[in-house]
Jmol script that loads the backbone (N, CA, C; Angstrom):
load data "model"
ATOM      1  N   MET A   1      43.200 100.299  84.509  1.00  0.00           N
ATOM      2  CA  MET A   1      43.157  99.429  85.664  1.00  0.00           C
ATOM      3  C   MET A   1      44.356  99.656  86.580  1.00  0.00           C
ATOM      4  N   GLN A   2      45.500  99.883  86.030  1.00  0.00           N
ATOM      5  CA  GLN A   2      46.717 100.056  86.814  1.00  0.00           C
ATOM      6  C   GLN A   2      46.635 101.312  87.683  1.00  0.00           C
ATOM      7  N   ILE A   3      46.038 102.356  87.158  1.00  0.00           N
ATOM      8  CA  ILE A   3      45.975 103.616  87.901  1.00  0.00           C
ATOM      9  C   ILE A   3      45.042 103.466  89.107  1.00  0.00           C
ATOM     10  N   SER A   4      43.906 102.868  88.927  1.00  0.00           N
ATOM     11  CA  SER A   4      42.966 102.738  90.046  1.00  0.00           C
ATOM     12  C   SER A   4      43.518 101.797  91.121  1.00  0.00           C
ATOM     13  N   GLU A   5      44.197 100.751  90.705  1.00  0.00           N
ATOM     14  CA  GLU A   5      44.789  99.834  91.691  1.00  0.00           C
ATOM     15  C   GLU A   5      45.918 100.513  92.459  1.00  0.00           C
ATOM     16  N   SER A   6      46.709 101.291  91.748  1.00  0.00           N
ATOM     17  CA  SER A   6      47.792 102.039  92.392  1.00  0.00           C
ATOM     18  C   SER A   6      47.215 103.085  93.347  1.00  0.00           C
ATOM     19  N   TRP A   7      46.136 103.732  92.922  1.00  0.00           N
ATOM     20  CA  TRP A   7      45.516 104.747  93.763  1.00  0.00           C
ATOM     21  C   TRP A   7      44.944 104.111  95.027  1.00  0.00           C
ATOM     22  N   ARG A   8      44.295 102.967  94.892  1.00  0.00           N
ATOM     23  CA  ARG A   8      43.741 102.262  96.047  1.00  0.00           C
ATOM     24  C   ARG A   8      44.839 101.854  97.023  1.00  0.00           C
ATOM     25  N   ARG A   9      45.935 101.378  96.491  1.00  0.00           N
ATOM     26  CA  ARG A   9      47.054 100.968  97.339  1.00  0.00           C
ATOM     27  C   ARG A   9      47.632 102.166  98.086  1.00  0.00           C
ATOM     28  N   SER A  10      47.790 103.292  97.396  1.00  0.00           N
ATOM     29  CA  SER A  10      48.334 104.480  98.059  1.00  0.00           C
ATOM     30  C   SER A  10      47.354 105.007  99.109  1.00  0.00           C
ATOM     31  N   GLN A  11      46.045 104.943  98.815  1.00  0.00           N
ATOM     32  CA  GLN A  11      45.059 105.374  99.800  1.00  0.00           C
ATOM     33  C   GLN A  11      45.063 104.456 101.017  1.00  0.00           C
ATOM     34  N   SER A  12      45.230 103.177 100.798  1.00  0.00           N
ATOM     35  CA  SER A  12      45.299 102.227 101.910  1.00  0.00           C
ATOM     36  C   SER A  12      46.523 102.509 102.780  1.00  0.00           C
ATOM     37  N   ILE A  13      47.635 102.775 102.164  1.00  0.00           N
ATOM     38  CA  ILE A  13      48.858 103.096 102.917  1.00  0.00           C
ATOM     39  C   ILE A  13      48.672 104.392 103.689  1.00  0.00           C
ATOM     40  N   ASN A  14      48.059 105.386 103.057  1.00  0.00           N
ATOM     41  CA  ASN A  14      47.825 106.662 103.744  1.00  0.00           C
ATOM     42  C   ASN A  14      46.884 106.492 104.935  1.00  0.00           C
ATOM     43  N   ARG A  15      45.828 105.674 104.768  1.00  0.00           N
ATOM     44  CA  ARG A  15      44.916 105.418 105.879  1.00  0.00           C
ATOM     45  C   ARG A  15      45.629 104.747 107.039  1.00  0.00           C
ATOM     46  N   LYS A  16      46.488 103.779 106.739  1.00  0.00           N
ATOM     47  CA  LYS A  16      47.239 103.103 107.799  1.00  0.00           C
ATOM     48  C   LYS A  16      48.154 104.073 108.526  1.00  0.00           C
ATOM     49  N   ARG A  17      48.780 104.974 107.784  1.00  0.00           N
ATOM     50  CA  ARG A  17      49.651 105.982 108.414  1.00  0.00           C
ATOM     51  C   ARG A  17      48.853 106.909 109.322  1.00  0.00           C
ATOM     52  N   VAL A  18      47.667 107.326 108.854  1.00  0.00           N
ATOM     53  CA  VAL A  18      46.830 108.224 109.662  1.00  0.00           C
ATOM     54  C   VAL A  18      46.387 107.524 110.939  1.00  0.00           C
ATOM     55  N   TRP A  19      45.941 106.257 110.824  1.00  0.00           N
ATOM     56  CA  TRP A  19      45.505 105.525 112.019  1.00  0.00           C
ATOM     57  C   TRP A  19      46.666 105.304 112.984  1.00  0.00           C
ATOM     58  N   THR A  20      47.857 105.077 112.446  1.00  0.00           N
ATOM     59  CA  THR A  20      49.036 104.923 113.309  1.00  0.00           C
ATOM     60  C   THR A  20      49.334 106.221 114.044  1.00  0.00           C
ATOM     61  N   GLN A  21      49.236 107.345 113.339  1.00  0.00           N
ATOM     62  CA  GLN A  21      49.489 108.641 113.979  1.00  0.00           C
ATOM     63  C   GLN A  21      48.420 108.966 115.017  1.00  0.00           C
ATOM     64  N   ILE A  22      47.164 108.651 114.719  1.00  0.00           N
ATOM     65  CA  ILE A  22      46.084 108.891 115.692  1.00  0.00           C
ATOM     66  C   ILE A  22      46.300 108.023 116.929  1.00  0.00           C
ATOM     67  N   GLY A  23      46.660 106.757 116.720  1.00  0.00           N
ATOM     68  CA  GLY A  23      46.929 105.874 117.859  1.00  0.00           C
ATOM     69  C   GLY A  23      48.086 106.370 118.704  1.00  0.00           C
ATOM     70  N   GLY A  24      49.130 106.872 118.047  1.00  0.00           N
ATOM     71  CA  GLY A  24      50.260 107.425 118.793  1.00  0.00           C
ATOM     72  C   GLY A  24      49.881 108.661 119.580  1.00  0.00           C
ATOM     73  N   ALA A  25      49.040 109.510 118.985  1.00  0.00           N
ATOM     74  CA  ALA A  25      48.603 110.720 119.682  1.00  0.00           C
ATOM     75  C   ALA A  25      47.721 110.370 120.877  1.00  0.00           C
ATOM     76  N   LEU A  26      46.836 109.399 120.706  1.00  0.00           N
ATOM     77  CA  LEU A  26      45.962 109.009 121.813  1.00  0.00           C
ATOM     78  C   LEU A  26      46.736 108.331 122.937  1.00  0.00           C
ATOM     79  N   SER A  27      47.742 107.530 122.583  1.00  0.00           N
ATOM     80  CA  SER A  27      48.531 106.898 123.641  1.00  0.00           C
ATOM     81  C   SER A  27      49.380 107.926 124.379  1.00  0.00           C
ATOM     82  N   GLY A  28      49.722 109.024 123.711  1.00  0.00           N
ATOM     83  CA  GLY A  28      50.447 110.103 124.381  1.00  0.00           C
ATOM     84  C   GLY A  28      49.589 110.855 125.375  1.00  0.00           C
ATOM     85  N   LEU A  29      48.264 110.773 125.208  1.00  0.00           N
ATOM     86  CA  LEU A  29      47.354 111.447 126.134  1.00  0.00           C
ATOM     87  C   LEU A  29      47.156 110.673 127.433  1.00  0.00           C
ATOM     88  N   LEU A  30      47.493 109.400 127.435  1.00  0.00           N
ATOM     89  CA  LEU A  30      47.331 108.618 128.659  1.00  0.00           C
ATOM     90  C   LEU A  30      48.314 109.110 129.718  1.00  0.00           C
ATOM     91  N   PRO A  31      47.817 109.361 130.922  1.00  0.00           N
ATOM     92  CA  PRO A  31      48.704 109.860 131.970  1.00  0.00           C
ATOM     93  C   PRO A  31      49.750 108.820 132.366  1.00  0.00           C
ATOM     94  N   TRP A  32      50.929 109.260 132.558  1.00  0.00           N
ATOM     95  CA  TRP A  32      52.049 108.468 133.061  1.00  0.00           C
ATOM     96  C   TRP A  32      52.457 107.322 132.137  1.00  0.00           C
ATOM     97  N   GLN A  33      52.134 107.392 130.845  1.00  0.00           N
ATOM     98  CA  GLN A  33      52.443 106.291 129.940  1.00  0.00           C
ATOM     99  C   GLN A  33      53.950 106.062 129.848  1.00  0.00           C
ATOM    100  N   HIS A  34      54.715 107.129 129.666  1.00  0.00           N
ATOM    101  CA  HIS A  34      56.172 106.986 129.553  1.00  0.00           C
ATOM    102  C   HIS A  34      56.771 106.497 130.874  1.00  0.00           C
ATOM    103  N   THR A  35      56.266 107.016 131.971  1.00  0.00           N
ATOM    104  CA  THR A  35      56.775 106.608 133.287  1.00  0.00           C
ATOM    105  C   THR A  35      56.489 105.139 133.555  1.00  0.00           C
ATOM    106  N   LEU A  36      55.291 104.694 133.197  1.00  0.00           N
ATOM    107  CA  LEU A  36      54.959 103.281 133.397  1.00  0.00           C
ATOM    108  C   LEU A  36      55.818 102.374 132.524  1.00  0.00           C
ATOM    109  N   HIS A  37      56.142 102.840 131.325  1.00  0.00           N
ATOM    110  CA  HIS A  37      57.013 102.051 130.461  1.00  0.00           C
ATOM    111  C   HIS A  37      58.413 101.935 131.073  1.00  0.00           C
ATOM    112  N   ALA A  38      58.890 103.027 131.656  1.00  0.00           N
ATOM    113  CA  ALA A  38      60.209 102.998 132.314  1.00  0.00           C
ATOM    114  C   ALA A  38      60.180 102.083 133.540  1.00  0.00           C
ATOM    115  N   ILE A  39      59.101 102.123 134.297  1.00  0.00           N
ATOM    116  CA  ILE A  39      58.977 101.241 135.466  1.00  0.00           C
ATOM    117  C   ILE A  39      58.970  99.787 135.029  1.00  0.00           C
ATOM    118  N   GLU A  40      58.259  99.485 133.948  1.00  0.00           N
ATOM    119  CA  GLU A  40      58.222  98.116 133.450  1.00  0.00           C
ATOM    120  C   GLU A  40      59.606  97.657 133.008  1.00  0.00           C
ATOM    121  N   GLY A  41      60.363  98.552 132.396  1.00  0.00           N
ATOM    122  CA  GLY A  41      61.704  98.200 131.958  1.00  0.00           C
ATOM    123  C   GLY A  41      62.640  97.918 133.115  1.00  0.00           C
ATOM    124  N   ARG A  42      62.479  98.604 134.217  1.00  0.00           N
ATOM    125  CA  ARG A  42      63.396  98.422 135.353  1.00  0.00           C
ATOM    126  C   ARG A  42      62.953  97.321 136.314  1.00  0.00           C
ATOM    127  N   PHE A  43      61.643  97.228 136.565  1.00  0.00           N
ATOM    128  CA  PHE A  43      61.175  96.346 137.637  1.00  0.00           C
ATOM    129  C   PHE A  43      60.289  95.198 137.167  1.00  0.00           C
ATOM    130  N   GLY A  44      59.875  95.182 135.918  1.00  0.00           N
ATOM    131  CA  GLY A  44      59.083  94.083 135.400  1.00  0.00           C
ATOM    132  C   GLY A  44      57.609  94.413 135.257  1.00  0.00           C
ATOM    133  N   ALA A  45      56.907  93.478 134.649  1.00  0.00           N
ATOM    134  CA  ALA A  45      55.492  93.690 134.336  1.00  0.00           C
ATOM    135  C   ALA A  45      54.607  93.641 135.573  1.00  0.00           C
ATOM    136  N   GLY A  46      54.989  92.887 136.585  1.00  0.00           N
ATOM    137  CA  GLY A  46      54.173  92.797 137.792  1.00  0.00           C
ATOM    138  C   GLY A  46      54.092  94.122 138.522  1.00  0.00           C
ATOM    139  N   VAL A  47      55.207  94.817 138.636  1.00  0.00           N
ATOM    140  CA  VAL A  47      55.214  96.117 139.306  1.00  0.00           C
ATOM    141  C   VAL A  47      54.459  97.134 138.472  1.00  0.00           C
ATOM    142  N   LYS A  48      54.621  97.034 137.145  1.00  0.00           N
ATOM    143  CA  LYS A  48      53.876  97.941 136.267  1.00  0.00           C
ATOM    144  C   LYS A  48      52.372  97.719 136.422  1.00  0.00           C
ATOM    145  N   ALA A  49      51.943  96.471 136.544  1.00  0.00           N
ATOM    146  CA  ALA A  49      50.520  96.171 136.692  1.00  0.00           C
ATOM    147  C   ALA A  49      49.962  96.824 137.957  1.00  0.00           C
ATOM    148  N   TYR A  50      50.752  96.851 139.018  1.00  0.00           N
ATOM    149  CA  TYR A  50      50.317  97.500 140.253  1.00  0.00           C
ATOM    150  C   TYR A  50      50.090  98.992 140.026  1.00  0.00           C
ATOM    151  N   PHE A  51      51.013  99.643 139.326  1.00  0.00           N
ATOM    152  CA  PHE A  51      50.871 101.074 139.085  1.00  0.00           C
ATOM    153  C   PHE A  51      49.766 101.372 138.075  1.00  0.00           C
ATOM    154  N   VAL A  52      49.531 100.483 137.139  1.00  0.00           N
ATOM    155  CA  VAL A  52      48.398 100.647 136.229  1.00  0.00           C
ATOM    156  C   VAL A  52      47.098 100.544 137.008  1.00  0.00           C
ATOM    157  N   PHE A  53      47.037  99.646 137.973  1.00  0.00           N
ATOM    158  CA  PHE A  53      45.861  99.538 138.836  1.00  0.00           C
ATOM    159  C   PHE A  53      45.661 100.821 139.642  1.00  0.00           C
ATOM    160  N   LEU A  54      46.743 101.393 140.148  1.00  0.00           N
ATOM    161  CA  LEU A  54      46.621 102.656 140.881  1.00  0.00           C
ATOM    162  C   LEU A  54      46.117 103.774 139.980  1.00  0.00           C
ATOM    163  N   ARG A  55      46.578 103.796 138.724  1.00  0.00           N
ATOM    164  CA  ARG A  55      46.100 104.803 137.768  1.00  0.00           C
ATOM    165  C   ARG A  55      44.604 104.621 137.532  1.00  0.00           C
ATOM    166  N   TYR A  56      44.163 103.370 137.433  1.00  0.00           N
ATOM    167  CA  TYR A  56      42.737 103.084 137.277  1.00  0.00           C
ATOM    168  C   TYR A  56      41.946 103.602 138.485  1.00  0.00           C
ATOM    169  N   LEU A  57      42.474 103.413 139.679  1.00  0.00           N
ATOM    170  CA  LEU A  57      41.790 103.900 140.875  1.00  0.00           C
ATOM    171  C   LEU A  57      41.705 105.424 140.899  1.00  0.00           C
ATOM    172  N   VAL A  58      42.739 106.104 140.409  1.00  0.00           N
ATOM    173  CA  VAL A  58      42.701 107.569 140.328  1.00  0.00           C
ATOM    174  C   VAL A  58      41.603 108.000 139.368  1.00  0.00           C
ATOM    175  N   HIS A  59      41.517 107.337 138.213  1.00  0.00           N
ATOM    176  CA  HIS A  59      40.459 107.683 137.257  1.00  0.00           C
ATOM    177  C   HIS A  59      39.081 107.419 137.840  1.00  0.00           C
ATOM    178  N   LEU A  60      38.942 106.325 138.551  1.00  0.00           N
ATOM    179  CA  LEU A  60      37.667 105.995 139.174  1.00  0.00           C
ATOM    180  C   LEU A  60      37.297 107.029 140.230  1.00  0.00           C
ATOM    181  N   ASN A  61      38.271 107.489 140.990  1.00  0.00           N
ATOM    182  CA  ASN A  61      38.034 108.506 142.012  1.00  0.00           C
ATOM    183  C   ASN A  61      37.627 109.836 141.373  1.00  0.00           C
ATOM    184  N   LEU A  62      38.264 110.211 140.265  1.00  0.00           N
ATOM    185  CA  LEU A  62      37.895 111.449 139.580  1.00  0.00           C
ATOM    186  C   LEU A  62      36.474 111.358 139.022  1.00  0.00           C
ATOM    187  N   LEU A  63      36.111 110.205 138.492  1.00  0.00           N
ATOM    188  CA  LEU A  63      34.750 110.010 138.002  1.00  0.00           C
ATOM    189  C   LEU A  63      33.747 110.112 139.153  1.00  0.00           C
ATOM    190  N   HIS A  64      34.087 109.522 140.280  1.00  0.00           N
ATOM    191  CA  HIS A  64      33.211 109.587 141.458  1.00  0.00           C
ATOM    192  C   HIS A  64      33.036 111.028 141.926  1.00  0.00           C
ATOM    193  N   CYS A  65      34.109 111.792 141.952  1.00  0.00           N
ATOM    194  CA  CYS A  65      34.014 113.198 142.363  1.00  0.00           C
ATOM    195  C   CYS A  65      33.145 113.987 141.398  1.00  0.00           C
ATOM    196  N   ALA A  66      33.280 113.732 140.104  1.00  0.00           N
ATOM    197  CA  ALA A  66      32.448 114.436 139.117  1.00  0.00           C
ATOM    198  C   ALA A  66      30.975 114.094 139.295  1.00  0.00           C
ATOM    199  N   LEU A  67      30.675 112.835 139.555  1.00  0.00           N
ATOM    200  CA  LEU A  67      29.283 112.438 139.763  1.00  0.00           C
ATOM    201  C   LEU A  67      28.703 113.055 141.025  1.00  0.00           C
ATOM    202  N   ILE A  68      29.484 113.073 142.096  1.00  0.00           N
ATOM    203  CA  ILE A  68      29.017 113.675 143.344  1.00  0.00           C
ATOM    204  C   ILE A  68      28.753 115.166 143.145  1.00  0.00           C
ATOM    205  N   CYS A  69      29.679 115.854 142.499  1.00  0.00           N
ATOM    206  CA  CYS A  69      29.487 117.290 142.267  1.00  0.00           C
ATOM    207  C   CYS A  69      28.279 117.548 141.380  1.00  0.00           C
ATOM    208  N   GLY A  70      28.097 116.717 140.375  1.00  0.00           N
ATOM    209  CA  GLY A  70      27.000 116.943 139.446  1.00  0.00           C
ATOM    210  C   GLY A  70      25.634 116.625 140.003  1.00  0.00           C
ATOM    211  N   PHE A  71      25.523 115.543 140.756  1.00  0.00           N
ATOM    212  CA  PHE A  71      24.209 115.103 141.199  1.00  0.00           C
ATOM    213  C   PHE A  71      23.854 115.501 142.622  1.00  0.00           C
ATOM    214  N   ILE A  72      24.826 115.829 143.462  1.00  0.00           N
ATOM    215  CA  ILE A  72      24.517 116.167 144.851  1.00  0.00           C
ATOM    216  C   ILE A  72      24.850 117.626 145.153  1.00  0.00           C
ATOM    217  N   LEU A  73      26.094 118.017 144.925  1.00  0.00           N
ATOM    218  CA  LEU A  73      26.479 119.378 145.287  1.00  0.00           C
ATOM    219  C   LEU A  73      25.885 120.419 144.349  1.00  0.00           C
ATOM    220  N   GLY A  74      25.762 120.070 143.076  1.00  0.00           N
ATOM    221  CA  GLY A  74      25.195 121.022 142.120  1.00  0.00           C
ATOM    222  C   GLY A  74      23.786 121.454 142.473  1.00  0.00           C
ATOM    223  N   PRO A  75      22.859 120.524 142.625  1.00  0.00           N
ATOM    224  CA  PRO A  75      21.505 120.936 143.017  1.00  0.00           C
ATOM    225  C   PRO A  75      21.451 121.567 144.404  1.00  0.00           C
ATOM    226  N   THR A  76      22.322 121.147 145.317  1.00  0.00           N
ATOM    227  CA  THR A  76      22.329 121.720 146.663  1.00  0.00           C
ATOM    228  C   THR A  76      22.714 123.190 146.627  1.00  0.00           C
ATOM    229  N   ILE A  77      23.534 123.564 145.684  1.00  0.00           N
ATOM    230  CA  ILE A  77      23.930 124.972 145.570  1.00  0.00           C
ATOM    231  C   ILE A  77      22.709 125.834 145.273  1.00  0.00           C
ATOM    232  N   PHE A  78      21.818 125.342 144.446  1.00  0.00           N
ATOM    233  CA  PHE A  78      20.691 126.158 144.013  1.00  0.00           C
ATOM    234  C   PHE A  78      19.459 126.015 144.897  1.00  0.00           C
ATOM    235  N   TYR A  79      19.222 124.826 145.418  1.00  0.00           N
ATOM    236  CA  TYR A  79      18.016 124.616 146.223  1.00  0.00           C
ATOM    237  C   TYR A  79      18.368 123.856 147.486  1.00  0.00           C
ATOM    238  N   ASP A  80      17.704 124.195 148.577  1.00  0.00           N
ATOM    239  CA  ASP A  80      18.000 123.510 149.833  1.00  0.00           C
ATOM    240  C   ASP A  80      17.233 122.192 149.898  1.00  0.00           C
ATOM    241  N   SER A  81      17.403 121.456 150.987  1.00  0.00           N
ATOM    242  CA  SER A  81      16.801 120.130 151.113  1.00  0.00           C
ATOM    243  C   SER A  81      15.313 120.173 151.448  1.00  0.00           C
ATOM    244  N   SER A  82      14.761 121.326 151.803  1.00  0.00           N
ATOM    245  CA  SER A  82      13.334 121.398 152.135  1.00  0.00           C
ATOM    246  C   SER A  82      12.463 121.556 150.893  1.00  0.00           C
ATOM    247  N   LYS A  83      13.034 121.462 149.740  1.00  0.00           N
ATOM    248  CA  LYS A  83      12.340 121.491 148.450  1.00  0.00           C
ATOM    249  C   LYS A  83      11.620 122.814 148.202  1.00  0.00           C
ATOM    250  N   SER A  84      12.093 123.867 148.796  1.00  0.00           N
ATOM    251  CA  SER A  84      11.520 125.176 148.481  1.00  0.00           C
ATOM    252  C   SER A  84      12.178 125.685 147.202  1.00  0.00           C
ATOM    253  N   SER A  85      11.552 126.653 146.595  1.00  0.00           N
ATOM    254  CA  SER A  85      12.076 127.149 145.324  1.00  0.00           C
ATOM    255  C   SER A  85      13.043 128.311 145.512  1.00  0.00           C
ATOM    256  N   GLU A  86      13.409 128.589 146.745  1.00  0.00           N
ATOM    257  CA  GLU A  86      14.352 129.681 146.999  1.00  0.00           C
ATOM    258  C   GLU A  86      15.779 129.176 146.871  1.00  0.00           C
ATOM    259  N   PRO A  87      16.655 129.972 146.291  1.00  0.00           N
ATOM    260  CA  PRO A  87      18.057 129.558 146.216  1.00  0.00           C
ATOM    261  C   PRO A  87      18.691 129.484 147.600  1.00  0.00           C
ATOM    262  N   LEU A  88      19.710 128.672 147.725  1.00  0.00           N
ATOM    263  CA  LEU A  88      20.406 128.487 148.992  1.00  0.00           C
ATOM    264  C   LEU A  88      21.205 129.737 149.323  1.00  0.00           C
ATOM    265  N   LYS A  89      21.069 130.222 150.576  1.00  0.00           N
ATOM    266  CA  LYS A  89      21.805 131.405 151.017  1.00  0.00           C
ATOM    267  C   LYS A  89      22.526 131.065 152.308  1.00  0.00           C
ATOM    268  N   PHE A  90      23.737 131.515 152.418  1.00  0.00           N
ATOM    269  CA  PHE A  90      24.525 131.283 153.622  1.00  0.00           C
ATOM    270  C   PHE A  90      24.231 132.385 154.627  1.00  0.00           C
ATOM    271  N   GLY A  91      24.096 131.970 155.886  1.00  0.00           N
ATOM    272  CA  GLY A  91      23.893 132.932 156.958  1.00  0.00           C
ATOM    273  C   GLY A  91      25.233 133.407 157.503  1.00  0.00           C
ATOM    274  N   GLY A  92      25.166 134.139 158.599  1.00  0.00           N
ATOM    275  CA  GLY A  92      26.381 134.687 159.181  1.00  0.00           C
ATOM    276  C   GLY A  92      27.268 133.629 159.814  1.00  0.00           C
ATOM    277  N   ASN A  93      26.682 132.563 160.375  1.00  0.00           N
ATOM    278  CA  ASN A  93      27.467 131.548 161.062  1.00  0.00           C
ATOM    279  C   ASN A  93      27.786 130.340 160.180  1.00  0.00           C
ATOM    280  N   ASP A  94      27.276 130.297 158.965  1.00  0.00           N
ATOM    281  CA  ASP A  94      27.505 129.154 158.088  1.00  0.00           C
ATOM    282  C   ASP A  94      28.897 129.229 157.463  1.00  0.00           C
ATOM    283  N   SER A  95      29.459 128.072 157.240  1.00  0.00           N
ATOM    284  CA  SER A  95      30.780 128.022 156.607  1.00  0.00           C
ATOM    285  C   SER A  95      30.744 127.041 155.447  1.00  0.00           C
ATOM    286  N   VAL A  96      31.830 126.967 154.732  1.00  0.00           N
ATOM    287  CA  VAL A  96      31.933 126.038 153.614  1.00  0.00           C
ATOM    288  C   VAL A  96      31.875 124.604 154.125  1.00  0.00           C
ATOM    289  N   LEU A  97      32.438 124.344 155.279  1.00  0.00           N
ATOM    290  CA  LEU A  97      32.387 123.008 155.865  1.00  0.00           C
ATOM    291  C   LEU A  97      30.944 122.598 156.157  1.00  0.00           C
ATOM    292  N   ASP A  98      30.129 123.527 156.639  1.00  0.00           N
ATOM    293  CA  ASP A  98      28.713 123.242 156.871  1.00  0.00           C
ATOM    294  C   ASP A  98      28.017 122.867 155.571  1.00  0.00           C
ATOM    295  N   PHE A  99      28.390 123.523 154.482  1.00  0.00           N
ATOM    296  CA  PHE A  99      27.790 123.220 153.183  1.00  0.00           C
ATOM    297  C   PHE A  99      28.115 121.779 152.778  1.00  0.00           C
ATOM    298  N   PHE A 100      29.368 121.373 152.915  1.00  0.00           N
ATOM    299  CA  PHE A 100      29.751 120.027 152.508  1.00  0.00           C
ATOM    300  C   PHE A 100      29.202 118.956 153.465  1.00  0.00           C
ATOM    301  N   LEU A 101      28.946 119.329 154.698  1.00  0.00           N
ATOM    302  CA  LEU A 101      28.361 118.387 155.649  1.00  0.00           C
ATOM    303  C   LEU A 101      26.831 118.326 155.535  1.00  0.00           C
ATOM    304  N   GLY A 102      26.247 119.282 154.826  1.00  0.00           N
ATOM    305  CA  GLY A 102      24.806 119.281 154.639  1.00  0.00           C
ATOM    306  C   GLY A 102      24.039 119.890 155.785  1.00  0.00           C
ATOM    307  N   SER A 103      24.696 120.698 156.630  1.00  0.00           N
ATOM    308  CA  SER A 103      24.021 121.279 157.790  1.00  0.00           C
ATOM    309  C   SER A 103      23.692 122.751 157.606  1.00  0.00           C
ATOM    310  N   VAL A 104      23.685 123.250 156.363  1.00  0.00           N
ATOM    311  CA  VAL A 104      23.331 124.632 156.118  1.00  0.00           C
ATOM    312  C   VAL A 104      21.819 124.775 156.179  1.00  0.00           C
ATOM    313  N   ARG A 105      21.341 125.737 156.944  1.00  0.00           N
ATOM    314  CA  ARG A 105      19.904 125.965 157.088  1.00  0.00           C
ATOM    315  C   ARG A 105      19.581 127.382 156.601  1.00  0.00           C
ATOM    316  N   ILE A 106      18.363 127.496 156.103  1.00  0.00           N
ATOM    317  CA  ILE A 106      17.925 128.829 155.645  1.00  0.00           C
ATOM    318  C   ILE A 106      17.069 129.460 156.718  1.00  0.00           C
TER     319      ILE A 106
END
end "model"
wireframe off; spacefill off
backbone 0.3
color backbone group
């Protein structure tokens, strides 16, 4: 009985250590975590909350850009808006700006 109880206790301690290390590694992946901690130390939690909100807006903007590229620009690259099965081809007067504005014609 003593061996199994000791083994369970050591396994529990090892699991807690692993979860602590995983949590530390994941918190290290958050952008600007150390900088935000320094800002909080110098200027308080209110200023830190503002910068955390800005970080959230950056993440939201990156998600929005990924969705736009995936659902709008991606299919536009391969097929034009007239629903023909021909791939999109740029003419002599077309530019990248025309592509992003949606005025490329075949």
